[in-house]
C-alpha positions as CSV (number, residue, x, y, z in Angstrom):
1,M,-89.5,2.8,-16.1
2,N,-90.4,5.4,-13.6
3,S,-94.1,5.1,-12.3
4,D,-96.5,7.7,-11.1
5,N,-95.6,6.8,-7.4
6,E,-92.0,6.7,-7.7
7,Q,-89.6,9.6,-7.0
8,I,-87.5,10.9,-10.0
9,L,-84.1,9.7,-9.3
10,A,-81.0,9.7,-11.5
11,V,-82.3,10.3,-14.8
12,P,-79.9,9.9,-17.6
13,T,-79.4,13.6,-18.9
14,N,-77.4,14.7,-22.2
15,I,-76.6,18.0,-23.3
16,V,-76.7,18.4,-27.2
17,T,-75.1,21.5,-28.1
18,G,-73.5,23.1,-31.2
19,F,-73.7,26.3,-33.3
20,L,-76.2,27.7,-35.4
21,G,-77.4,25.3,-38.1
22,V,-75.2,22.5,-37.4
23,G,-78.2,19.8,-37.2
24,K,-78.9,19.5,-33.2
25,T,-82.6,18.9,-33.9
26,S,-82.2,16.7,-36.7
27,A,-79.6,14.5,-34.5
28,I,-82.3,14.5,-31.6
29,L,-85.2,13.6,-34.1
30,N,-82.9,10.8,-35.5
31,L,-82.1,9.5,-32.0
32,M,-86.0,9.4,-31.1
33,K,-86.2,6.8,-33.8
34,H,-84.0,4.4,-31.7
35,K,-85.7,5.1,-28.4
36,P,-86.9,1.8,-26.6
37,D,-90.6,1.4,-26.7
38,N,-90.8,0.9,-23.0
39,E,-89.1,4.0,-22.0
40,R,-90.6,7.5,-21.6
41,W,-88.1,10.5,-23.1
42,A,-88.1,14.2,-22.5
43,V,-86.8,16.8,-24.5
44,L,-85.8,20.4,-23.2
45,V,-85.3,22.6,-26.1
46,N,-83.9,26.1,-26.1
47,E,-84.1,28.9,-28.8
48,F,-82.7,32.3,-29.2
49,G,-85.9,33.9,-30.8
50,E,-88.7,34.4,-28.8
51,I,-91.3,32.8,-30.9
52,G,-90.3,29.3,-30.3
53,V,-90.3,27.1,-33.6
54,D,-88.7,23.9,-32.4
55,G,-91.5,22.7,-30.5
56,S,-93.8,22.5,-33.1
57,L,-91.2,20.8,-35.2
58,F,-90.5,18.2,-32.6
59,E,-94.3,17.7,-32.0
60,G,-95.2,17.4,-35.6
61,Q,-92.8,14.8,-36.3
62,R,-93.9,12.3,-33.4
63,S,-97.0,10.9,-31.9
64,Q,-98.4,10.7,-28.4
65,E,-98.0,7.3,-28.0
66,Q,-94.1,7.5,-28.7
67,Q,-93.9,8.6,-25.1
68,V,-91.8,11.7,-26.1
69,F,-92.5,15.0,-24.1
70,I,-91.2,18.3,-25.0
71,R,-90.7,21.5,-23.4
72,E,-89.7,24.8,-25.0
73,V,-87.6,28.0,-23.3
74,P,-87.7,30.4,-26.1
75,G,-86.0,34.0,-25.8
76,G,-82.4,33.6,-25.6
77,C,-79.9,31.4,-23.3
78,M,-82.3,29.4,-21.2
79,C,-80.0,29.8,-18.1
80,C,-80.0,33.4,-17.6
81,A,-81.7,35.2,-14.7
82,A,-80.2,32.9,-12.3
83,G,-81.3,30.1,-14.2
84,L,-85.1,30.4,-13.6
85,P,-86.5,29.9,-17.1
86,M,-84.6,26.7,-17.5
87,Q,-85.6,25.4,-13.7
88,I,-89.0,26.0,-14.3
89,A,-89.7,24.4,-17.4
90,L,-87.0,21.5,-16.5
91,N,-89.1,21.1,-13.4
92,Q,-92.3,20.9,-15.2
93,L,-91.0,18.4,-17.6
94,L,-89.8,16.0,-15.1
95,S,-93.0,16.0,-13.2
96,E,-95.2,15.5,-16.5
97,A,-92.9,12.9,-18.3
98,K,-91.2,11.2,-15.3
99,P,-88.8,10.2,-18.1
100,D,-86.0,7.4,-18.3
101,R,-83.8,9.7,-20.5
102,L,-83.6,13.8,-20.6
103,L,-82.0,15.5,-23.6
104,I,-81.3,19.1,-23.4
105,E,-80.6,21.0,-26.7
106,P,-79.5,24.7,-25.6
107,T,-79.7,27.3,-28.3
108,G,-76.7,27.7,-30.9
109,L,-75.9,31.0,-29.2
110,G,-76.4,30.2,-25.8
111,H,-74.1,29.6,-22.7
112,P,-73.4,25.8,-22.2
113,K,-71.2,26.1,-19.4
114,E,-74.1,27.9,-17.3
115,V,-76.4,25.2,-18.5
116,L,-74.1,22.5,-17.1
117,Q,-73.7,24.3,-14.0
118,V,-77.8,24.3,-13.3
119,L,-77.8,20.6,-13.9
120,S,-74.9,19.9,-11.7
121,S,-76.2,22.1,-9.0
122,E,-77.6,20.7,-5.7
123,H,-81.1,20.9,-6.7
124,Y,-80.6,18.3,-9.4
125,R,-77.6,16.1,-7.9
126,N,-79.9,13.3,-7.4
127,V,-82.7,13.9,-9.7
128,L,-80.2,13.6,-12.9
129,S,-77.4,11.6,-13.9
130,L,-75.2,13.5,-16.3
131,Q,-74.2,11.6,-19.1
132,K,-72.0,12.5,-22.1
133,T,-72.2,15.9,-23.6
134,L,-72.2,15.9,-27.2
135,T,-71.2,19.2,-29.2
136,L,-72.0,19.0,-33.0
137,V,-69.6,21.0,-35.3
138,D,-69.4,21.6,-39.0
139,A,-65.5,21.2,-39.6
140,R,-66.2,23.5,-42.6
141,K,-66.6,26.5,-40.4
142,L,-63.2,26.2,-38.7
143,S,-61.8,28.5,-41.5
144,D,-64.4,31.1,-40.5
145,S,-63.3,33.4,-37.9
146,R,-67.0,34.3,-37.0
147,Y,-67.0,30.8,-35.5
148,T,-63.5,30.3,-34.2
149,S,-63.4,33.5,-32.5
150,H,-66.9,33.2,-30.8
151,D,-66.8,32.6,-27.3
152,T,-69.7,30.5,-27.4
153,F,-68.6,28.2,-30.5
154,N,-65.4,27.4,-28.3
155,Q,-67.0,26.9,-24.7
156,Q,-69.3,24.4,-26.4
157,I,-66.1,22.5,-28.0
158,A,-64.5,22.9,-24.1
159,I,-67.4,21.2,-22.4
160,A,-67.9,18.3,-24.8
161,D,-67.2,14.7,-23.9
162,T,-67.6,14.0,-27.8
163,V,-67.4,16.3,-30.6
164,V,-69.4,15.1,-33.6
165,G,-68.4,16.4,-36.9
166,N,-71.6,16.5,-38.5
167,K,-72.4,17.0,-42.3
168,V,-69.2,14.9,-42.9
169,D,-70.6,14.1,-46.6
170,L,-69.8,17.6,-47.4
171,Y,-66.5,18.0,-46.2
172,Q,-63.4,18.4,-48.8
173,G,-59.7,18.2,-48.2
174,N,-58.4,17.6,-44.6
175,E,-61.2,19.3,-42.8
176,K,-61.8,15.8,-40.7
177,E,-58.2,16.3,-39.7
178,Q,-58.7,20.2,-38.8
179,L,-61.5,19.3,-36.6
180,H,-59.3,16.7,-34.8
181,A,-56.4,19.4,-34.3
182,Y,-59.0,22.0,-33.1
183,V,-60.8,19.8,-30.6
184,E,-57.1,18.8,-29.1
185,L,-56.4,22.4,-28.8
186,H,-59.8,23.7,-27.3
187,G,-61.2,20.8,-25.9
188,K,-60.7,18.4,-22.7
189,A,-58.0,15.9,-22.5
190,H,-59.6,12.6,-24.1
191,T,-62.4,14.2,-25.8
192,Q,-63.8,11.9,-28.4
193,V,-64.2,13.0,-32.0
194,I,-66.7,11.2,-34.1
195,F,-68.2,12.0,-37.5
196,A,-71.7,11.8,-38.9
197,Q,-74.0,12.7,-41.7
198,H,-77.4,14.2,-41.2
199,G,-77.1,14.0,-37.5
200,N,-77.3,10.3,-37.4
201,I,-75.4,9.3,-34.1
202,A,-75.8,5.7,-32.4
203,L,-77.6,5.9,-28.9
204,S,-74.4,4.1,-27.4
205,E,-72.6,7.2,-28.1
206,F,-74.7,9.2,-25.5
207,E,-74.5,6.5,-22.7
208,G,-71.6,6.9,-20.3
209,P,-71.0,9.6,-17.2
210,T,-69.8,13.0,-18.3
211,A,-66.2,13.8,-17.5
212,A,-67.4,17.5,-17.1
213,Q,-66.7,19.2,-13.9
214,E,-68.9,21.7,-12.0
215,Q,-68.6,25.0,-13.8
216,P,-68.1,28.3,-11.8
217,A,-70.7,31.0,-11.8
218,H,-70.5,33.3,-14.6
219,H,-73.2,35.6,-14.5
220,H,-75.0,37.3,-17.3
221,H,-78.5,38.7,-17.8
222,H,-80.5,39.3,-20.8
223,G,-83.7,39.8,-18.8
224,H,-87.0,38.3,-18.7
225,S,-89.2,40.9,-17.3
226,K,-91.5,41.0,-20.2
227,P,-93.7,37.9,-20.9
228,L,-92.3,36.0,-24.1
229,V,-94.2,36.6,-27.4
230,S,-94.3,32.8,-27.7
231,E,-96.9,32.8,-24.7
232,Q,-99.1,35.8,-25.3
233,P,-102.3,35.5,-26.8
234,M,-103.0,36.1,-30.3
235,P,-104.5,39.7,-31.2
236,E,-107.3,40.2,-33.5
237,T,-105.1,41.3,-36.3
238,G,-103.8,37.5,-36.2
239,V,-100.1,38.4,-36.0
240,L,-97.4,38.8,-33.3
241,K,-93.9,39.7,-33.9
242,A,-90.8,39.5,-31.8
243,T,-87.2,40.3,-32.0
244,N,-84.0,39.7,-29.9
245,E,-80.5,40.5,-30.0
246,G,-77.2,39.2,-28.6
247,E,-73.8,37.3,-29.3
248,G,-73.5,39.5,-32.6
249,F,-76.7,38.2,-34.1
250,V,-80.4,39.2,-34.3
251,S,-83.6,37.3,-34.6
252,V,-87.0,38.3,-35.7
253,G,-90.0,36.1,-35.9
254,W,-93.7,36.2,-36.2
255,R,-96.8,34.0,-35.3
256,F,-99.8,34.0,-37.5
257,A,-103.4,32.9,-36.4
258,P,-104.3,29.5,-37.6
259,D,-106.7,30.8,-40.1
260,K,-104.1,32.4,-42.3
261,V,-103.1,29.8,-44.8
262,F,-100.1,30.3,-46.8
263,S,-99.3,29.2,-50.4
264,R,-96.7,26.7,-50.2
265,Q,-95.3,27.3,-53.7
266,K,-94.9,31.1,-52.7
267,L,-93.6,30.3,-49.2
268,V,-90.7,28.1,-50.9
269,T,-89.9,30.5,-53.6
270,L,-89.3,33.1,-50.5
271,L,-87.4,30.7,-48.3
272,V,-84.8,29.4,-50.6
273,S,-83.8,33.2,-51.5
274,L,-83.3,34.3,-48.0
275,N,-79.6,35.2,-46.8
276,V,-79.8,34.5,-43.3
277,E,-77.7,32.5,-41.0
278,R,-80.5,30.1,-39.7
279,M,-84.5,30.1,-40.5
280,K,-86.9,27.5,-38.7
281,A,-90.6,27.6,-39.7
282,V,-93.7,25.8,-39.4
283,F,-96.6,26.7,-41.7
284,I,-100.1,25.9,-42.5
285,T,-100.3,26.0,-46.3
286,D,-102.7,25.2,-49.2
287,Y,-101.4,21.6,-49.3
288,G,-101.0,20.9,-45.6
289,V,-98.7,21.6,-42.6
290,F,-95.0,21.6,-43.3
291,G,-91.9,22.2,-41.2
292,Y,-88.8,24.2,-42.8
293,N,-85.2,24.5,-41.9
294,L,-82.7,26.7,-43.7
295,T,-78.8,26.7,-43.3
296,P,-76.2,28.0,-45.8
297,D,-76.4,24.4,-47.1
298,G,-79.8,25.0,-48.3
299,L,-83.8,24.4,-47.5
300,T,-85.1,21.3,-46.1
301,E,-88.9,20.8,-46.2
302,V,-90.6,18.1,-44.1
303,E,-94.6,17.4,-43.9
304,L,-95.7,17.7,-40.6
305,D,-98.9,15.7,-38.7
306,D,-100.2,19.1,-37.3
307,C,-99.4,22.5,-35.8
308,M,-101.6,24.8,-33.7
309,E,-100.4,27.8,-35.7
310,S,-97.7,29.3,-38.2
311,R,-94.3,30.3,-36.8
312,I,-91.2,31.5,-38.4
313,E,-87.9,32.6,-36.9
314,L,-84.9,34.0,-38.7
315,I,-81.4,34.6,-37.4
316,S,-78.6,36.7,-39.0
317,D,-76.0,39.6,-38.4
318,N,-78.0,41.8,-40.7
319,L,-81.7,41.3,-41.3
320,D,-83.6,42.7,-44.2
321,D,-86.4,45.3,-43.4
322,T,-88.6,44.2,-46.1
323,L,-89.1,40.5,-44.9
324,E,-92.3,41.1,-43.2
325,E,-93.7,42.3,-46.2
326,Q,-92.5,39.5,-48.2
327,I,-93.6,36.8,-45.8
328,F,-97.2,38.5,-45.7
329,S,-97.1,38.3,-49.6
330,C,-97.5,34.5,-49.3
331,V,-100.5,34.4,-47.4
332,E,-103.6,33.1,-49.6
333,G,-106.5,35.0,-50.4
């Protein structure tokens, strides 16, 4: 283990990537259950939207004594603007956690090659030991051109050391064979393909050096000139809204002051009816604190230990203008 007086050197580091709703966060949460008790782990998680929900979901499902440290980079691809948002968060996380393992979850709409470029730069060459990059893929999506024609989807496969066919319990026909063929076409030579249910992946699959080469720069800028809504103080109205757009998708999210309590029954009724690509939320309800996760496969609900405030983020290619009114209608009183 790293002690306070030791220099941080050669921290085993894995990128866990994959497109929207494929189960990256679930995979990391499952992996945490197998963390050796004597190790400190760090997780750097990136979200497309500016609200930032993943951090609350992680925090609400683990306790401090588990020695897992979380940092969030909301607001789009964390490697933009010369990698500064990512580097600042990563440096703070490493300094705080002094971890024995680092897990990095880029947004499903991010640029994984650029993330890899930042991690393999001279600055981190001695600090991090880049281990296998795992890309989660839902093989059922290979019949959808919105995925197979998306540069980010193919980038995620191209940088993978291991492609994980997640949600394998939902596959039909020859979808496993289709994934093998797709990886052979778009992946590196000798990329391993494995399959998993509910993001259950053995810790041994994360071990071993990456075969990825340092990536050439590919500059893109979404801009970070304005402060992120996730970091702004809550106004007297008790509500903050944020939107983001890029990669063919739009996001909208809200933060709610902790004194706004939601009806759990009304929330669930609303959330299951949403027609979006992705929804994540944490809500303070009349029955306690709950985390919600919506993909095309359905809604999941998990009870959380606590959260600072209610937050919701939705991603779609076409968002409903009445969403805000519908969410507000779930507030009690």
